[in-house]
Structure formats: structure tokens, C-alpha cells
C-alpha positions as CSV (number, residue, x, y, z in Angstrom):
1,M,0.0,0.0,0.0
2,S,1.5,3.3,-1.0
3,I,1.6,6.4,1.1
4,F,-1.1,7.9,-1.2
5,N,-3.4,5.0,-0.5
6,R,-2.9,5.7,3.2
7,I,-3.7,9.4,2.7
8,V,-6.9,8.5,0.8
9,A,-7.8,6.2,3.7
10,R,-7.1,8.9,6.2
11,E,-4.4,6.8,7.9
12,I,-1.8,9.5,7.3
13,P,-2.7,13.2,7.7
14,A,-2.4,15.5,4.8
15,D,-3.3,19.1,4.0
16,I,-6.0,18.3,1.6
17,V,-7.0,21.1,-0.8
18,F,-9.4,19.2,-3.1
19,E,-11.2,15.9,-3.2
20,S,-13.6,14.3,-5.6
21,D,-14.8,10.7,-6.1
22,T,-11.8,10.0,-8.2
23,L,-9.0,12.4,-7.1
24,I,-7.4,13.8,-4.1
25,A,-5.1,16.8,-4.0
26,F,-2.9,18.0,-1.1
27,R,0.2,20.1,-0.3
28,D,3.6,18.4,-0.8
29,I,5.4,17.9,2.6
30,A,8.7,19.0,1.0
31,P,7.6,21.8,-1.3
32,Q,9.8,22.8,-4.3
33,A,7.9,26.0,-5.0
34,P,5.7,28.4,-3.0
35,V,2.7,26.4,-4.3
36,H,3.4,22.7,-4.6
37,L,0.4,20.5,-4.7
38,L,0.0,16.8,-5.6
39,V,-2.9,15.6,-7.6
40,V,-3.4,11.9,-7.1
41,P,-6.0,9.4,-8.4
42,K,-7.7,7.5,-5.6
43,R,-7.2,4.3,-7.6
44,D,-3.7,2.9,-7.6
45,D,-3.5,0.7,-10.7
46,F,-1.3,3.0,-12.7
47,A,2.4,3.4,-11.6
48,N,3.2,6.3,-13.9
49,V,1.7,8.8,-16.4
50,S,2.4,6.6,-19.4
51,E,0.4,3.8,-18.0
52,L,-2.4,6.2,-17.1
53,A,-2.5,7.7,-20.6
54,A,-2.8,4.3,-22.1
55,G,-5.2,2.9,-19.6
56,D,-7.5,5.7,-18.7
57,P,-7.0,8.9,-20.7
58,D,-10.1,10.5,-19.2
59,L,-8.6,10.2,-15.8
60,L,-5.5,11.9,-17.0
61,A,-7.6,14.7,-18.5
62,E,-9.3,15.0,-15.1
63,I,-5.9,15.4,-13.4
64,V,-4.9,18.1,-15.8
65,A,-8.2,20.0,-15.4
66,T,-7.9,19.7,-11.6
67,A,-4.3,21.0,-11.7
68,N,-5.5,24.0,-13.8
69,A,-8.3,24.8,-11.4
70,L,-6.0,24.5,-8.4
71,A,-3.5,26.8,-10.0
72,K,-6.2,29.4,-10.5
73,E,-7.3,29.0,-6.9
74,Y,-3.8,28.9,-5.2
75,A,-1.7,30.9,-7.6
76,D,-2.1,33.3,-10.5
77,G,-3.2,30.6,-12.9
78,D,0.3,30.0,-14.3
79,F,1.8,26.6,-13.2
80,R,4.1,23.8,-14.0
81,L,2.7,20.3,-14.2
82,V,5.2,17.6,-13.6
83,F,4.9,13.8,-13.7
84,N,8.0,11.9,-12.7
85,S,8.1,8.5,-14.4
86,G,10.6,6.0,-13.0
87,A,13.2,6.0,-10.3
88,G,15.8,7.5,-12.6
89,A,13.5,10.5,-13.1
90,G,12.9,11.1,-9.4
91,Q,9.7,9.1,-8.9
92,T,9.7,7.7,-5.3
93,V,6.0,6.7,-5.0
94,F,4.9,4.4,-7.8
95,H,1.3,5.5,-7.7
96,V,0.8,8.0,-10.6
97,H,0.6,11.6,-9.4
98,A,1.1,15.1,-10.7
99,H,3.0,17.9,-9.1
100,V,1.4,21.3,-9.5
101,L,4.1,23.9,-9.0
102,A,3.5,27.7,-9.0
103,G,4.6,31.0,-7.7
104,G,8.2,32.1,-7.7
105,L,9.6,29.4,-9.9
106,A,13.2,29.9,-10.9
107,E,13.6,31.6,-14.3
108,G,15.2,29.7,-17.1
109,T,14.4,26.3,-15.8
110,L,12.9,23.7,-18.2
111,A,11.4,26.3,-20.5
């Protein structure tokens, strides 16, 4: 069971900013930007974004739409959406999730 499953089950506390029947979003405990939210599907059958895109593109679209709405609510609407795919890319929890980063991002990075 991943840490995200435990957050969904309320076994681990999190600063939840959004929840629907299919998604949960909460503040990252080690933020990399002034706004750093994680958008996580409640189902755990996809390890990374490639699996999600192939298996449930509607859920992927829902994650992106939710990220956009959260960026409008918690920042100025501009945001970076990051999916780490694989250990070599920095993924540490193998339950697909998106990082929504906004506010005061370093200039010139990953343009």
C-alpha cells in the first residue's frame, strides 16, 4: 500500500486542498515552490503517467483539469505540471501523481 493510499484512507494526515470521487489533492510535505500540490487518483492501478495515458486517458484529462483549477485558486493561474516516471526521473512513489508547481519558480528552468 502506497503512502497515497494511506492518505486517501485517512491513515496518514495531509493538508488536503481538493477531493472528488476519483481524485485527491494535497500540499507536498517537501515543497519545491511556494505552491506545490500533488494531484493523485484514488485508484492505484497505474504506476506512472504513461500507464495512465494508455489505460485511462479520461482520468489523465481530469488530473490536468484539476491542476488547472487548483493553480487558479492557489496561484495566479500559471503553473508547471510535472509527472516523474521511473526512479531515474525522481519518482519515489509508484502510484501515478502530478506535481502542480507555481509561484516564484526559478527563471530559465525547463522552458
